Biopython code that builds the backbone (N, CA, C, O; Angstrom):
import numpy as np
from Bio.PDB.StructureBuilder import StructureBuilder

atoms = [
    (1, "MET", "N", (-6.815, -15.421, 61.080)),
    (1, "MET", "CA", (-5.479, -15.254, 60.559)),
    (1, "MET", "C", (-4.704, -14.258, 61.403)),
    (1, "MET", "O", (-5.278, -13.444, 62.127)),
    (2, "GLY", "N", (-3.393, -14.344, 61.292)),
    (2, "GLY", "CA", (-2.521, -13.490, 62.082)),
    (2, "GLY", "C", (-2.393, -12.104, 61.484)),
    (2, "GLY", "O", (-3.155, -11.716, 60.598)),
    (3, "ASP", "N", (-1.417, -11.366, 61.983)),
    (3, "ASP", "CA", (-1.116, -10.020, 61.517)),
    (3, "ASP", "C", (-0.702, -10.083, 60.044)),
    (3, "ASP", "O", (0.238, -10.789, 59.679)),
    (4, "GLN", "N", (-1.413, -9.343, 59.222)),
    (4, "GLN", "CA", (-1.137, -9.391, 57.791)),
    (4, "GLN", "C", (0.037, -8.516, 57.368)),
    (4, "GLN", "O", (0.401, -8.503, 56.192)),
    (5, "ALA", "N", (0.639, -7.782, 58.311)),
    (5, "ALA", "CA", (1.807, -6.968, 57.976)),
    (5, "ALA", "C", (3.089, -7.785, 58.097)),
    (5, "ALA", "O", (4.062, -7.517, 57.392)),
    (6, "ARG", "N", (3.099, -8.780, 58.983)),
    (6, "ARG", "CA", (4.271, -9.618, 59.219)),
    (6, "ARG", "C", (3.826, -11.064, 59.280)),
    (6, "ARG", "O", (2.691, -11.363, 59.650)),
    (7, "ALA", "N", (4.720, -11.951, 58.919)),
    (7, "ALA", "CA", (4.439, -13.383, 59.009)),
    (7, "ALA", "C", (5.727, -14.095, 59.372)),
    (7, "ALA", "O", (6.822, -13.567, 59.178)),
    (8, "ARG", "N", (5.582, -15.281, 59.893)),
    (8, "ARG", "CA", (6.729, -16.153, 60.124)),
    (8, "ARG", "C", (6.381, -17.471, 59.459)),
    (8, "ARG", "O", (5.248, -17.945, 59.550)),
    (9, "ALA", "N", (7.363, -18.061, 58.792)),
    (9, "ALA", "CA", (7.091, -19.293, 58.068)),
    (9, "ALA", "C", (8.335, -20.169, 57.989)),
    (9, "ALA", "O", (9.469, -19.707, 58.112)),
    (10, "SER", "N", (8.070, -21.444, 57.780)),
    (10, "SER", "CA", (9.107, -22.418, 57.452)),
    (10, "SER", "C", (8.747, -22.980, 56.090)),
    (10, "SER", "O", (7.588, -22.932, 55.678)),
    (11, "HIS", "N", (9.731, -23.509, 55.400)),
    (11, "HIS", "CA", (9.412, -24.096, 54.096)),
    (11, "HIS", "C", (10.368, -25.230, 53.771)),
    (11, "HIS", "O", (11.436, -25.384, 54.364)),
    (12, "VAL", "N", (9.929, -26.013, 52.800)),
    (12, "VAL", "CA", (10.772, -27.024, 52.168)),
    (12, "VAL", "C", (10.882, -26.586, 50.715)),
    (12, "VAL", "O", (9.869, -26.377, 50.048)),
    (13, "LEU", "N", (12.100, -26.448, 50.229)),
    (13, "LEU", "CA", (12.367, -26.038, 48.845)),
    (13, "LEU", "C", (13.007, -27.196, 48.099)),
    (13, "LEU", "O", (13.995, -27.776, 48.549)),
    (14, "ILE", "N", (12.428, -27.521, 46.954)),
    (14, "ILE", "CA", (13.050, -28.484, 46.048)),
    (14, "ILE", "C", (13.371, -27.719, 44.757)),
    (14, "ILE", "O", (12.479, -27.221, 44.070)),
    (15, "LYS", "N", (14.658, -27.642, 44.453)),
    (15, "LYS", "CA", (15.081, -26.969, 43.226)),
    (15, "LYS", "C", (15.028, -27.940, 42.045)),
    (15, "LYS", "O", (15.031, -29.159, 42.217)),
    (16, "HIS", "N", (14.981, -27.368, 40.849)),
    (16, "HIS", "CA", (14.954, -28.165, 39.621)),
    (16, "HIS", "C", (15.755, -27.423, 38.555)),
    (16, "HIS", "O", (16.265, -26.328, 38.794)),
    (17, "ARG", "N", (15.855, -28.025, 37.393)),
    (17, "ARG", "CA", (16.750, -27.476, 36.356)),
    (17, "ARG", "C", (16.360, -26.074, 35.894)),
    (17, "ARG", "O", (17.189, -25.377, 35.310)),
    (18, "GLU", "N", (15.118, -25.639, 36.140)),
    (18, "GLU", "CA", (14.700, -24.288, 35.751)),
    (18, "GLU", "C", (14.889, -23.275, 36.886)),
    (18, "GLU", "O", (14.608, -22.091, 36.703)),
    (19, "SER", "N", (15.355, -23.720, 38.041)),
    (19, "SER", "CA", (15.567, -22.815, 39.173)),
    (19, "SER", "C", (16.638, -21.788, 38.828)),
    (19, "SER", "O", (17.575, -22.087, 38.087)),
    (20, "ARG", "N", (16.501, -20.585, 39.364)),
    (20, "ARG", "CA", (17.442, -19.511, 39.003)),
    (20, "ARG", "C", (18.857, -19.787, 39.477)),
    (20, "ARG", "O", (19.811, -19.292, 38.876)),
    (21, "ASN", "N", (19.019, -20.566, 40.544)),
    (21, "ASN", "CA", (20.353, -20.934, 41.027)),
    (21, "ASN", "C", (20.359, -22.448, 41.226)),
    (21, "ASN", "O", (19.882, -22.934, 42.251)),
    (22, "PRO", "N", (20.890, -23.194, 40.266)),
    (22, "PRO", "CA", (20.792, -24.659, 40.321)),
    (22, "PRO", "C", (21.835, -25.352, 41.200)),
    (22, "PRO", "O", (22.336, -26.423, 40.857)),
    (23, "THR", "N", (22.155, -24.724, 42.341)),
    (23, "THR", "CA", (23.002, -25.379, 43.340)),
    (23, "THR", "C", (22.348, -25.167, 44.697)),
    (23, "THR", "O", (21.485, -24.303, 44.850)),
    (24, "SER", "N", (22.759, -25.953, 45.677)),
    (24, "SER", "CA", (22.185, -25.798, 47.008)),
    (24, "SER", "C", (23.126, -26.348, 48.066)),
    (24, "SER", "O", (24.194, -26.877, 47.755)),
    (25, "ARG", "N", (22.717, -26.218, 49.311)),
    (25, "ARG", "CA", (23.506, -26.743, 50.434)),
    (25, "ARG", "C", (23.646, -28.254, 50.339)),
    (25, "ARG", "O", (24.603, -28.819, 50.867)),
    (26, "LEU", "N", (22.706, -28.917, 49.673)),
    (26, "LEU", "CA", (22.733, -30.377, 49.536)),
    (26, "LEU", "C", (23.363, -30.833, 48.227)),
    (26, "LEU", "O", (23.687, -32.009, 48.066)),
    (27, "ASP", "N", (23.534, -29.908, 47.297)),
    (27, "ASP", "CA", (24.037, -30.244, 45.959)),
    (27, "ASP", "C", (24.912, -29.099, 45.455)),
    (27, "ASP", "O", (24.519, -28.349, 44.560)),
    (28, "ALA", "N", (26.103, -28.975, 46.042)),
    (28, "ALA", "CA", (26.992, -27.856, 45.731)),
    (28, "ALA", "C", (27.392, -27.811, 44.259)),
    (28, "ALA", "O", (27.607, -26.731, 43.708)),
    (29, "SER", "N", (27.493, -28.973, 43.624)),
    (29, "SER", "CA", (27.879, -29.004, 42.209)),
    (29, "SER", "C", (26.698, -28.729, 41.291)),
    (29, "SER", "O", (26.885, -28.337, 40.139)),
    (30, "GLY", "N", (25.483, -28.930, 41.793)),
    (30, "GLY", "CA", (24.285, -28.730, 40.983)),
    (30, "GLY", "C", (23.939, -29.903, 40.083)),
    (30, "GLY", "O", (22.981, -29.828, 39.314)),
    (31, "ASP", "N", (24.702, -30.987, 40.167)),
    (31, "ASP", "CA", (24.456, -32.125, 39.271)),
    (31, "ASP", "C", (23.056, -32.726, 39.454)),
    (31, "ASP", "O", (22.381, -33.038, 38.473)),
    (32, "ILE", "N", (22.628, -32.886, 40.699)),
    (32, "ILE", "CA", (21.306, -33.474, 40.964)),
    (32, "ILE", "C", (20.211, -32.512, 40.523)),
    (32, "ILE", "O", (19.258, -32.910, 39.854)),
    (33, "ILE", "N", (20.353, -31.243, 40.900)),
    (33, "ILE", "CA", (19.330, -30.246, 40.563)),
    (33, "ILE", "C", (19.193, -30.094, 39.052)),
    (33, "ILE", "O", (18.075, -30.050, 38.537)),
    (34, "ARG", "N", (20.310, -30.012, 38.335)),
    (34, "ARG", "CA", (20.237, -29.861, 36.878)),
    (34, "ARG", "C", (19.638, -31.096, 36.206)),
    (34, "ARG", "O", (19.155, -31.012, 35.076)),
    (35, "GLY", "N", (19.665, -32.223, 36.882)),
    (35, "GLY", "CA", (19.066, -33.439, 36.325)),
    (35, "GLY", "C", (17.602, -33.621, 36.700)),
    (35, "GLY", "O", (16.966, -34.569, 36.240)),
    (36, "ARG", "N", (17.047, -32.727, 37.532)),
    (36, "ARG", "CA", (15.674, -32.858, 38.028)),
    (36, "ARG", "C", (14.747, -31.943, 37.239)),
    (36, "ARG", "O", (14.972, -30.734, 37.169)),
    (37, "THR", "N", (13.717, -32.513, 36.655)),
    (37, "THR", "CA", (12.722, -31.706, 35.954)),
    (37, "THR", "C", (11.816, -31.032, 36.976)),
    (37, "THR", "O", (11.768, -31.431, 38.140)),
    (38, "LYS", "N", (11.108, -30.021, 36.533)),
    (38, "LYS", "CA", (10.164, -29.337, 37.407)),
    (38, "LYS", "C", (9.073, -30.307, 37.871)),
    (38, "LYS", "O", (8.695, -30.304, 39.042)),
    (39, "SER", "N", (8.573, -31.128, 36.961)),
    (39, "SER", "CA", (7.511, -32.072, 37.346)),
    (39, "SER", "C", (8.025, -33.099, 38.356)),
    (39, "SER", "O", (7.283, -33.504, 39.251)),
    (40, "ALA", "N", (9.282, -33.523, 38.226)),
    (40, "ALA", "CA", (9.861, -34.453, 39.200)),
    (40, "ALA", "C", (10.022, -33.769, 40.553)),
    (40, "ALA", "O", (9.809, -34.393, 41.593)),
    (41, "ALA", "N", (10.396, -32.492, 40.546)),
    (41, "ALA", "CA", (10.531, -31.745, 41.797)),
    (41, "ALA", "C", (9.178, -31.628, 42.495)),
    (41, "ALA", "O", (9.092, -31.789, 43.712)),
    (42, "ILE", "N", (8.129, -31.351, 41.735)),
    (42, "ILE", "CA", (6.785, -31.243, 42.311)),
    (42, "ILE", "C", (6.340, -32.585, 42.878)),
    (42, "ILE", "O", (5.780, -32.646, 43.972)),
    (43, "GLU", "N", (6.588, -33.652, 42.138)),
    (43, "GLU", "CA", (6.227, -34.996, 42.600)),
    (43, "GLU", "C", (6.942, -35.329, 43.921)),
    (43, "GLU", "O", (6.331, -35.850, 44.855)),
    (44, "GLU", "N", (8.221, -35.026, 43.980)),
    (44, "GLU", "CA", (9.001, -35.276, 45.193)),
    (44, "GLU", "C", (8.466, -34.436, 46.361)),
    (44, "GLU", "O", (8.307, -34.936, 47.475)),
    (45, "LEU", "N", (8.194, -33.162, 46.090)),
    (45, "LEU", "CA", (7.684, -32.265, 47.120)),
    (45, "LEU", "C", (6.334, -32.750, 47.655)),
    (45, "LEU", "O", (6.107, -32.740, 48.865)),
    (46, "LEU", "N", (5.446, -33.170, 46.762)),
    (46, "LEU", "CA", (4.126, -33.650, 47.193)),
    (46, "LEU", "C", (4.236, -34.913, 48.043)),
    (46, "LEU", "O", (3.450, -35.100, 48.972)),
    (47, "ALA", "N", (5.188, -35.768, 47.742)),
    (47, "ALA", "CA", (5.401, -36.971, 48.562)),
    (47, "ALA", "C", (5.843, -36.574, 49.966)),
    (47, "ALA", "O", (5.368, -37.136, 50.953)),
    (48, "HIS", "N", (6.755, -35.605, 50.055)),
    (48, "HIS", "CA", (7.193, -35.124, 51.372)),
    (48, "HIS", "C", (6.037, -34.464, 52.114)),
    (48, "HIS", "O", (5.879, -34.657, 53.319)),
    (49, "ARG", "N", (5.223, -33.680, 51.391)),
    (49, "ARG", "CA", (4.080, -33.005, 52.020)),
    (49, "ARG", "C", (3.115, -34.039, 52.594)),
    (49, "ARG", "O", (2.598, -33.860, 53.697)),
    (50, "GLU", "N", (2.876, -35.102, 51.862)),
    (50, "GLU", "CA", (1.973, -36.156, 52.331)),
    (50, "GLU", "C", (2.508, -36.806, 53.606)),
    (50, "GLU", "O", (1.739, -37.095, 54.523)),
    (51, "HIS", "N", (3.804, -37.034, 53.669)),
    (51, "HIS", "CA", (4.408, -37.615, 54.878)),
    (51, "HIS", "C", (4.218, -36.689, 56.082)),
    (51, "HIS", "O", (3.979, -37.152, 57.197)),
    (52, "ILE", "N", (4.326, -35.387, 55.850)),
    (52, "ILE", "CA", (4.118, -34.414, 56.927)),
    (52, "ILE", "C", (2.639, -34.388, 57.320)),
    (52, "ILE", "O", (2.301, -34.487, 58.500)),
    (53, "ALA", "N", (1.762, -34.254, 56.323)),
    (53, "ALA", "CA", (0.321, -34.137, 56.590)),
    (53, "ALA", "C", (-0.236, -35.373, 57.295)),
    (53, "ALA", "O", (-1.160, -35.265, 58.101)),
    (54, "SER", "N", (0.321, -36.537, 56.995)),
    (54, "SER", "CA", (-0.169, -37.779, 57.597)),
    (54, "SER", "C", (0.410, -38.016, 58.990)),
    (54, "SER", "O", (0.009, -38.948, 59.688)),
    (55, "GLY", "N", (1.360, -37.159, 59.387)),
    (55, "GLY", "CA", (1.957, -37.304, 60.705)),
    (55, "GLY", "C", (3.133, -38.265, 60.754)),
    (55, "GLY", "O", (3.679, -38.516, 61.828)),
    (56, "ARG", "N", (3.533, -38.806, 59.611)),
    (56, "ARG", "CA", (4.668, -39.742, 59.588)),
    (56, "ARG", "C", (5.997, -39.043, 59.824)),
    (56, "ARG", "O", (6.935, -39.644, 60.349)),
    (57, "CYS", "N", (6.078, -37.777, 59.438)),
    (57, "CYS", "CA", (7.318, -37.017, 59.602)),
    (57, "CYS", "C", (6.971, -35.621, 60.091)),
    (57, "CYS", "O", (5.920, -35.079, 59.749)),
    (58, "ALA", "N", (7.852, -35.046, 60.885)),
    (58, "ALA", "CA", (7.693, -33.651, 61.309)),
    (58, "ALA", "C", (8.193, -32.741, 60.195)),
    (58, "ALA", "O", (9.160, -33.063, 59.505)),
    (59, "PHE", "N", (7.526, -31.600, 60.024)),
    (59, "PHE", "CA", (7.907, -30.636, 58.999)),
    (59, "PHE", "C", (9.393, -30.306, 59.111)),
    (59, "PHE", "O", (10.116, -30.308, 58.114)),
    (60, "GLU", "N", (9.840, -30.023, 60.336)),
    (60, "GLU", "CA", (11.231, -29.616, 60.562)),
    (60, "GLU", "C", (12.213, -30.696, 60.121)),
    (60, "GLU", "O", (13.267, -30.398, 59.561)),
    (61, "ASP", "N", (11.855, -31.957, 60.382)),
    (61, "ASP", "CA", (12.747, -33.060, 60.010)),
    (61, "ASP", "C", (12.868, -33.192, 58.499)),
    (61, "ASP", "O", (13.956, -33.420, 57.971)),
    (62, "VAL", "N", (11.740, -33.046, 57.807)),
    (62, "VAL", "CA", (11.765, -33.126, 56.340)),
    (62, "VAL", "C", (12.590, -31.971, 55.783)),
    (62, "VAL", "O", (13.415, -32.173, 54.892)),
    (63, "ALA", "N", (12.375, -30.774, 56.295)),
    (63, "ALA", "CA", (13.137, -29.609, 55.807)),
    (63, "ALA", "C", (14.633, -29.805, 56.026)),
    (63, "ALA", "O", (15.440, -29.520, 55.140)),
    (64, "THR", "N", (14.995, -30.287, 57.198)),
    (64, "THR", "CA", (16.409, -30.508, 57.504)),
    (64, "THR", "C", (17.024, -31.524, 56.545)),
    (64, "THR", "O", (18.158, -31.361, 56.096)),
    (65, "ARG", "N", (16.274, -32.558, 56.241)),
    (65, "ARG", "CA", (16.778, -33.653, 55.415)),
    (65, "ARG", "C", (16.808, -33.327, 53.928)),
    (65, "ARG", "O", (17.765, -33.697, 53.248)),
    (66, "VAL", "N", (15.778, -32.638, 53.395)),
    (66, "VAL", "CA", (15.677, -32.532, 51.937)),
    (66, "VAL", "C", (15.629, -31.128, 51.349)),
    (66, "VAL", "O", (15.776, -30.981, 50.136)),
    (67, "SER", "N", (15.426, -30.079, 52.167)),
    (67, "SER", "CA", (15.258, -28.749, 51.586)),
    (67, "SER", "C", (16.553, -28.240, 50.969)),
    (67, "SER", "O", (17.625, -28.334, 51.566)),
    (68, "ASP", "N", (16.430, -27.700, 49.763)),
    (68, "ASP", "CA", (17.578, -27.117, 49.074)),
    (68, "ASP", "C", (17.908, -25.706, 49.579)),
    (68, "ASP", "O", (18.900, -25.115, 49.154)),
    (69, "CYS", "N", (17.096, -25.176, 50.468)),
    (69, "CYS", "CA", (17.355, -23.851, 51.034)),
    (69, "CYS", "C", (18.282, -23.971, 52.238)),
    (69, "CYS", "O", (18.240, -24.964, 52.965)),
    (70, "SER", "N", (19.115, -22.958, 52.445)),
    (70, "SER", "CA", (19.990, -22.967, 53.621)),
    (70, "SER", "C", (19.185, -22.971, 54.914)),
    (70, "SER", "O", (19.706, -23.361, 55.959)),
    (71, "SER", "N", (17.919, -22.543, 54.865)),
    (71, "SER", "CA", (17.063, -22.582, 56.054)),
    (71, "SER", "C", (16.803, -24.013, 56.518)),
    (71, "SER", "O", (16.340, -24.222, 57.639)),
    (72, "GLY", "N", (17.093, -24.992, 55.679)),
    (72, "GLY", "CA", (16.948, -26.391, 56.068)),
    (72, "GLY", "C", (17.757, -26.722, 57.307)),
    (72, "GLY", "O", (17.387, -27.606, 58.080)),
    (73, "LYS", "N", (18.864, -26.013, 57.498)),
    (73, "LYS", "CA", (19.695, -26.219, 58.690)),
    (73, "LYS", "C", (18.950, -25.822, 59.958)),
    (73, "LYS", "O", (19.315, -26.239, 61.057)),
    (74, "ARG", "N", (17.901, -25.011, 59.798)),
    (74, "ARG", "CA", (17.071, -24.560, 60.931)),
    (74, "ARG", "C", (15.676, -25.183, 60.850)),
    (74, "ARG", "O", (14.713, -24.605, 61.354)),
    (75, "GLY", "N", (15.561, -26.330, 60.236)),
    (75, "GLY", "CA", (14.257, -26.972, 60.099)),
    (75, "GLY", "C", (13.329, -26.244, 59.148)),
    (75, "GLY", "O", (12.111, -26.410, 59.207)),
    (76, "GLY", "N", (13.905, -25.440, 58.274)),
    (76, "GLY", "CA", (13.115, -24.701, 57.283)),
    (76, "GLY", "C", (12.668, -23.321, 57.730)),
    (76, "GLY", "O", (12.017, -22.604, 56.970)),
    (77, "ASP", "N", (13.009, -22.940, 58.955)),
    (77, "ASP", "CA", (12.543, -21.674, 59.519)),
    (77, "ASP", "C", (13.175, -20.481, 58.808)),
    (77, "ASP", "O", (14.398, -20.352, 58.757)),
    (78, "LEU", "N", (12.330, -19.613, 58.264)),
    (78, "LEU", "CA", (12.790, -18.402, 57.587)),
    (78, "LEU", "C", (12.732, -17.190, 58.500)),
    (78, "LEU", "O", (13.170, -16.103, 58.123)),
    (79, "GLY", "N", (12.193, -17.371, 59.700)),
    (79, "GLY", "CA", (12.031, -16.234, 60.596)),
    (79, "GLY", "C", (10.855, -15.377, 60.172)),
    (79, "GLY", "O", (10.033, -15.777, 59.347)),
    (80, "GLU", "N", (10.794, -14.198, 60.749)),
    (80, "GLU", "CA", (9.686, -13.291, 60.462)),
    (80, "GLU", "C", (10.049, -12.412, 59.275)),
    (80, "GLU", "O", (11.207, -12.035, 59.095)),
    (81, "PHE", "N", (9.043, -12.091, 58.470)),
    (81, "PHE", "CA", (9.263, -11.199, 57.334)),
    (81, "PHE", "C", (7.998, -10.408, 57.052)),
    (81, "PHE", "O", (6.896, -10.783, 57.452)),
    (82, "GLY", "N", (8.192, -9.315, 56.358)),
    (82, "GLY", "CA", (7.069, -8.465, 55.971)),
    (82, "GLY", "C", (6.823, -8.557, 54.481)),
    (82, "GLY", "O", (7.546, -9.234, 53.749)),
    (83, "ARG", "N", (5.800, -7.868, 54.056)),
    (83, "ARG", "CA", (5.482, -7.849, 52.626)),
    (83, "ARG", "C", (6.629, -7.190, 51.858)),
    (83, "ARG", "O", (7.246, -6.238, 52.336)),
    (84, "GLY", "N", (6.899, -7.708, 50.673)),
    (84, "GLY", "CA", (7.947, -7.158, 49.825)),
    (84, "GLY", "C", (9.331, -7.733, 50.083)),
    (84, "GLY", "O", (10.294, -7.340, 49.424)),
    (85, "GLN", "N", (9.445, -8.661, 51.035)),
    (85, "GLN", "CA", (10.758, -9.223, 51.353)),
    (85, "GLN", "C", (11.003, -10.574, 50.674)),
    (85, "GLN", "O", (12.147, -11.011, 50.555)),
    (86, "MET", "N", (9.943, -11.226, 50.237)),
    (86, "MET", "CA", (10.049, -12.538, 49.596)),
    (86, "MET", "C", (9.538, -12.437, 48.165)),
    (86, "MET", "O", (8.904, -11.448, 47.796)),
    (87, "GLN", "N", (9.814, -13.463, 47.358)),
    (87, "GLN", "CA", (9.253, -13.483, 46.020)),
    (87, "GLN", "C", (7.728, -13.476, 46.138)),
    (87, "GLN", "O", (7.163, -14.116, 47.025)),
    (88, "LYS", "N", (7.073, -12.749, 45.240)),
    (88, "LYS", "CA", (5.634, -12.514, 45.358)),
    (88, "LYS", "C", (4.806, -13.790, 45.509)),
    (88, "LYS", "O", (3.948, -13.828, 46.391)),
    (89, "PRO", "N", (5.006, -14.835, 44.708)),
    (89, "PRO", "CA", (4.182, -16.041, 44.894)),
    (89, "PRO", "C", (4.354, -16.647, 46.292)),
    (89, "PRO", "O", (3.393, -17.143, 46.879)),
    (90, "PHE", "N", (5.577, -16.603, 46.817)),
    (90, "PHE", "CA", (5.855, -17.137, 48.153)),
    (90, "PHE", "C", (5.151, -16.276, 49.199)),
    (90, "PHE", "O", (4.494, -16.792, 50.103)),
    (91, "GLU", "N", (5.296, -14.976, 49.066)),
    (91, "GLU", "CA", (4.668, -14.037, 49.997)),
    (91, "GLU", "C", (3.149, -14.194, 49.978)),
    (91, "GLU", "O", (2.523, -14.312, 51.032)),
    (92, "ASP", "N", (2.559, -14.196, 48.793)),
    (92, "ASP", "CA", (1.098, -14.310, 48.686)),
    (92, "ASP", "C", (0.598, -15.598, 49.327)),
    (92, "ASP", "O", (-0.408, -15.593, 50.036)),
    (93, "ALA", "N", (1.296, -16.694, 49.081)),
    (93, "ALA", "CA", (0.881, -17.986, 49.647)),
    (93, "ALA", "C", (1.001, -17.965, 51.167)),
    (93, "ALA", "O", (0.113, -18.454, 51.866)),
    (94, "THR", "N", (2.087, -17.405, 51.681)),
    (94, "THR", "CA", (2.292, -17.368, 53.132)),
    (94, "THR", "C", (1.219, -16.546, 53.820)),
    (94, "THR", "O", (0.634, -16.991, 54.807)),
    (95, "PHE", "N", (0.956, -15.357, 53.312)),
    (95, "PHE", "CA", (-0.018, -14.482, 53.963)),
    (95, "PHE", "C", (-1.445, -15.003, 53.811)),
    (95, "PHE", "O", (-2.324, -14.589, 54.567)),
    (96, "ALA", "N", (-1.699, -15.892, 52.862)),
    (96, "ALA", "CA", (-3.033, -16.480, 52.697)),
    (96, "ALA", "C", (-3.286, -17.622, 53.683)),
    (96, "ALA", "O", (-4.431, -18.018, 53.899)),
    (97, "LEU", "N", (-2.217, -18.145, 54.278)),
    (97, "LEU", "CA", (-2.356, -19.257, 55.216)),
    (97, "LEU", "C", (-2.716, -18.762, 56.614)),
    (97, "LEU", "O", (-2.337, -17.663, 57.018)),
    (98, "ALA", "N", (-3.446, -19.588, 57.333)),
    (98, "ALA", "CA", (-3.641, -19.355, 58.760)),
    (98, "ALA", "C", (-2.405, -19.886, 59.478)),
    (98, "ALA", "O", (-1.722, -20.766, 58.954)),
    (99, "VAL", "N", (-2.109, -19.374, 60.654)),
    (99, "VAL", "CA", (-0.984, -19.882, 61.431)),
    (99, "VAL", "C", (-1.226, -21.370, 61.699)),
    (99, "VAL", "O", (-2.304, -21.766, 62.142)),
    (100, "GLY", "N", (-0.203, -22.185, 61.422)),
    (100, "GLY", "CA", (-0.311, -23.628, 61.595)),
    (100, "GLY", "C", (-0.751, -24.367, 60.347)),
    (100, "GLY", "O", (-0.750, -25.597, 60.317)),
    (101, "GLU", "N", (-1.124, -23.626, 59.318)),
    (101, "GLU", "CA", (-1.590, -24.231, 58.066)),
    (101, "GLU", "C", (-0.417, -24.422, 57.102)),
    (101, "GLU", "O", (0.516, -23.620, 57.066)),
    (102, "MET", "N", (-0.490, -25.504, 56.321)),
    (102, "MET", "CA", (0.553, -25.838, 55.342)),
    (102, "MET", "C", (-0.003, -25.623, 53.937)),
    (102, "MET", "O", (-1.152, -25.961, 53.654)),
    (103, "SER", "N", (0.813, -25.065, 53.076)),
    (103, "SER", "CA", (0.409, -24.784, 51.691)),
    (103, "SER", "C", (0.460, -26.038, 50.832)),
    (103, "SER", "O", (0.958, -27.087, 51.240)),
    (104, "GLY", "N", (-0.064, -25.890, 49.655)),
    (104, "GLY", "CA", (0.196, -26.848, 48.591)),
    (104, "GLY", "C", (1.505, -26.447, 47.937)),
    (104, "GLY", "O", (2.327, -25.781, 48.565)),
    (105, "VAL", "N", (1.711, -26.837, 46.700)),
    (105, "VAL", "CA", (2.937, -26.491, 45.975)),
    (105, "VAL", "C", (2.906, -25.014, 45.601)),
    (105, "VAL", "O", (1.936, -24.529, 45.019)),
    (106, "VAL", "N", (3.980, -24.308, 45.944)),
    (106, "VAL", "CA", (4.141, -22.899, 45.582)),
    (106, "VAL", "C", (5.362, -22.817, 44.675)),
    (106, "VAL", "O", (6.462, -23.218, 45.055)),
    (107, "ASP", "N", (5.154, -22.293, 43.476)),
    (107, "ASP", "CA", (6.188, -22.228, 42.450)),
    (107, "ASP", "C", (6.794, -20.830, 42.411)),
    (107, "ASP", "O", (6.077, -19.845, 42.233)),
    (108, "THR", "N", (8.127, -20.739, 42.579)),
    (108, "THR", "CA", (8.826, -19.452, 42.456)),
    (108, "THR", "C", (10.040, -19.646, 41.557)),
    (108, "THR", "O", (10.314, -20.753, 41.092)),
    (109, "ASP", "N", (10.763, -18.558, 41.319)),
    (109, "ASP", "CA", (11.999, -18.639, 40.533)),
    (109, "ASP", "C", (13.055, -19.507, 41.218)),
    (109, "ASP", "O", (13.975, -19.999, 40.564)),
    (110, "SER", "N", (12.926, -19.694, 42.527)),
    (110, "SER", "CA", (13.897, -20.500, 43.268)),
    (110, "SER", "C", (13.651, -21.995, 43.125)),
    (110, "SER", "O", (14.583, -22.792, 43.232)),
    (111, "GLY", "N", (12.403, -22.378, 42.886)),
    (111, "GLY", "CA", (12.029, -23.784, 42.810)),
    (111, "GLY", "C", (10.607, -23.956, 43.299)),
    (111, "GLY", "O", (9.801, -23.029, 43.213)),
    (112, "VAL", "N", (10.291, -25.139, 43.813)),
    (112, "VAL", "CA", (8.953, -25.394, 44.333)),
    (112, "VAL", "C", (9.031, -25.576, 45.844)),
    (112, "VAL", "O", (9.974, -26.171, 46.366)),
    (113, "HIS", "N", (8.031, -25.056, 46.531)),
    (113, "HIS", "CA", (8.027, -25.004, 47.988)),
    (113, "HIS", "C", (6.732, -25.578, 48.556)),
    (113, "HIS", "O", (5.688, -25.575, 47.903)),
    (114, "VAL", "N", (6.829, -26.065, 49.782)),
    (114, "VAL", "CA", (5.678, -26.241, 50.667)),
    (114, "VAL", "C", (5.990, -25.332, 51.841)),
    (114, "VAL", "O", (7.087, -25.371, 52.397)),
    (115, "ILE", "N", (5.011, -24.510, 52.213)),
    (115, "ILE", "CA", (5.190, -23.504, 53.265)),
    (115, "ILE", "C", (4.325, -23.855, 54.465)),
    (115, "ILE", "O", (3.170, -24.254, 54.322)),
    (116, "LEU", "N", (4.895, -23.701, 55.635)),
    (116, "LEU", "CA", (4.150, -23.847, 56.887)),
    (116, "LEU", "C", (4.194, -22.481, 57.568)),
    (116, "LEU", "O", (5.263, -21.992, 57.935)),
    (117, "ARG", "N", (3.011, -21.867, 57.733)),
    (117, "ARG", "CA", (2.983, -20.563, 58.417)),
    (117, "ARG", "C", (3.050, -20.820, 59.907)),
    (117, "ARG", "O", (2.225, -21.549, 60.459)),
    (118, "THR", "N", (4.024, -20.224, 60.552)),
    (118, "THR", "CA", (4.260, -20.464, 61.977)),
    (118, "THR", "C", (3.963, -19.250, 62.845)),
    (118, "THR", "O", (4.001, -19.340, 64.072)),
    (119, "GLY", "N", (3.670, -18.129, 62.223)),
    (119, "GLY", "CA", (3.359, -16.933, 63.005)),
    (119, "GLY", "C", (2.862, -15.814, 62.143)),
    (119, "GLY", "O", (2.556, -14.734, 62.649)),
]
sb = StructureBuilder()
sb.init_structure("model")
sb.init_model(0)
sb.init_chain("A")
sb.init_seg("    ")
for serial, (resi, resn, name, xyz) in enumerate(atoms, 1):
    if name == "N":
        sb.init_residue(resn, " ", resi, " ")
    sb.init_atom(name, np.array(xyz, "f"), 0.0, 1.0, " ", f" {name:<3s}", serial, name[0])
structure = sb.get_structure()
């Protein structure tokens, strides 16, 4: 594993009706997000993860196309961060990954994520 003081990661975020901010770069009105259950968001995220894991799609392309985070404009890249800068479940999942490894579903107040540790 890499340096445990700093990490770099990309992610795909799918928001749902329980997300703390039910709007996004892809859904400014929030109509789609407010209509999406948490279980539907997880199902959608897992389908995207499978496409990435199977090599059918690049992580960056999926993030650009579907991520509700503004980082989607950068292929999901969040840049480098240290401990205490991200929501704890996101941080814990990222630091537990080896560089190049992709997480399963990570649930935070923002929504559900798949994380790719890039550094």
